[in-house]
C-alpha positions as CSV (number, residue, x, y, z in Angstrom):
1,M,-8.0,-26.2,-6.3
2,I,-4.6,-24.4,-6.4
3,D,-4.2,-21.1,-4.8
4,Q,-2.8,-18.7,-7.0
5,P,-0.5,-16.1,-5.7
6,S,-1.6,-12.4,-6.0
7,R,1.2,-9.9,-6.4
8,N,-0.9,-7.1,-4.8
9,K,-0.7,-8.4,-1.2
10,P,1.8,-6.5,1.0
11,P,3.9,-8.7,3.4
12,L,3.0,-10.0,6.6
13,L,5.2,-10.6,9.5
14,L,5.3,-14.0,10.9
15,V,6.8,-14.0,14.7
16,E,7.3,-17.7,15.4
17,D,10.4,-19.6,17.1
18,E,9.4,-23.2,15.9
19,P,11.1,-23.9,12.5
20,D,8.3,-26.5,11.4
21,T,5.6,-24.2,12.2
22,A,7.3,-21.4,10.8
23,S,7.9,-23.2,7.7
24,L,4.4,-24.7,7.2
25,V,2.7,-21.2,7.7
26,K,5.2,-19.6,5.2
27,L,4.4,-22.2,2.9
28,I,0.5,-21.8,3.4
29,M,0.7,-17.9,3.2
30,E,3.0,-17.7,0.3
31,G,0.6,-20.3,-1.5
32,K,-2.0,-17.4,-0.8
33,G,0.4,-14.5,-2.3
34,Y,1.8,-13.0,0.7
35,E,5.4,-12.1,1.0
36,V,6.3,-13.7,4.6
37,L,8.7,-11.7,6.9
38,H,9.8,-14.0,9.6
39,A,11.3,-13.3,12.9
40,A,12.3,-16.3,15.1
41,T,12.8,-14.6,18.2
42,G,10.9,-11.7,20.0
43,S,13.9,-9.3,20.0
44,E,13.9,-9.8,15.9
45,A,10.4,-9.0,15.8
46,L,11.2,-5.7,18.0
47,D,13.6,-4.8,15.6
48,K,11.3,-5.4,12.5
49,I,8.7,-3.3,14.0
50,A,10.9,-0.4,14.8
51,L,12.6,-0.6,11.3
52,M,10.3,-1.6,8.6
53,P,6.8,-0.1,7.3
54,P,4.0,-1.6,9.0
55,P,2.8,-5.2,7.2
56,A,-0.7,-6.1,6.2
57,L,-1.0,-8.5,9.0
58,V,1.2,-10.0,12.0
59,L,0.8,-13.7,12.9
60,L,2.5,-13.9,16.5
61,D,3.3,-16.6,18.8
62,I,3.0,-15.8,22.7
63,Q,6.0,-18.4,23.7
64,L,9.2,-17.2,22.3
65,P,12.7,-17.7,23.5
66,D,13.4,-14.1,24.7
67,V,10.7,-11.7,24.4
68,D,7.1,-12.9,24.9
69,G,4.4,-12.4,22.4
70,I,2.4,-10.2,24.9
71,T,5.3,-7.7,25.0
72,I,5.3,-7.8,21.3
73,L,1.6,-7.0,20.9
74,E,2.0,-4.2,23.4
75,T,4.6,-2.6,21.4
76,I,2.6,-3.0,18.3
77,R,-0.4,-1.2,19.7
78,A,2.1,1.5,21.3
79,T,3.7,2.2,17.7
80,P,1.7,4.9,16.0
81,D,2.4,3.4,12.4
82,W,1.4,-0.2,13.4
83,Q,-1.2,0.5,16.2
84,N,-4.3,-0.7,13.4
85,V,-2.2,-3.5,12.0
86,P,-4.4,-6.8,12.4
87,V,-2.8,-9.2,14.6
88,I,-3.6,-12.9,14.9
89,M,-2.2,-14.7,17.8
90,L,-0.9,-18.4,16.6
91,T,0.0,-20.3,19.8
92,A,-0.2,-23.4,21.8
93,V,-1.1,-21.3,24.8
94,S,-4.6,-21.8,25.9
95,D,-4.3,-20.6,29.7
96,E,-7.7,-18.5,30.0
97,Q,-5.9,-15.5,31.9
98,R,-3.3,-15.2,29.0
99,I,-6.1,-15.3,26.2
100,R,-7.8,-12.7,27.9
101,K,-4.9,-10.3,28.3
102,V,-4.3,-10.8,24.7
103,L,-7.6,-10.1,23.7
104,S,-7.7,-7.2,25.9
105,L,-4.9,-5.7,23.5
106,T,-7.1,-5.8,20.7
107,V,-6.3,-8.8,18.6
108,Q,-8.4,-10.2,15.2
109,D,-8.4,-13.7,16.1
110,Y,-6.6,-16.3,18.5
111,V,-5.6,-19.7,16.8
112,L,-4.4,-22.6,18.7
113,K,-1.7,-24.7,17.5
114,P,-1.8,-27.3,16.2
115,F,-4.1,-25.8,13.6
116,R,-6.0,-26.7,10.6
117,R,-4.9,-25.0,7.3
118,E,-8.4,-23.9,6.5
119,T,-8.6,-22.4,10.1
120,L,-5.8,-20.1,9.7
121,L,-6.8,-19.0,6.3
122,R,-10.3,-18.1,7.5
123,S,-8.9,-16.3,10.1
124,V,-6.4,-14.4,8.0
125,D,-9.5,-13.5,5.5
126,Q,-11.5,-12.3,8.2
127,S,-8.9,-10.0,9.8
128,H,-9.0,-7.9,6.5
129,K,-12.7,-7.4,6.9
130,T,-13.2,-6.8,10.4
131,P,-11.5,-4.4,13.0
132,A,-9.9,-5.8,15.9
133,R,-12.2,-6.7,18.6
134,P,-11.4,-5.4,22.0
135,Q,-12.7,-7.4,24.7
């Protein structure tokens, strides 16, 4: 089945420094009708949070070259217009302590890389149906 783009879906912010992963996620999400805004560094993401209206969703890596994803997540949760934006962590970090920290900051899901397309899409679909879950 071919995904038909929907012109009704608002943009999502993808914060990912690895070009191949960013391209793959962008391809998958554009195939589902999303406009994907990309930030390749943490500082780029912080600029977008400060300047743009909140997106429908944020896909956020933890390990970035300058500002880490946890700091970005803390900024999202402290920014009034952004604090209820669903956030899905998309990362290779599987350290239990860091996962607990991220979940305590209220995220929708935590998707480990490498990921399957179906896993990512299921997580995105669920993020629109359920509130972020604090741990």
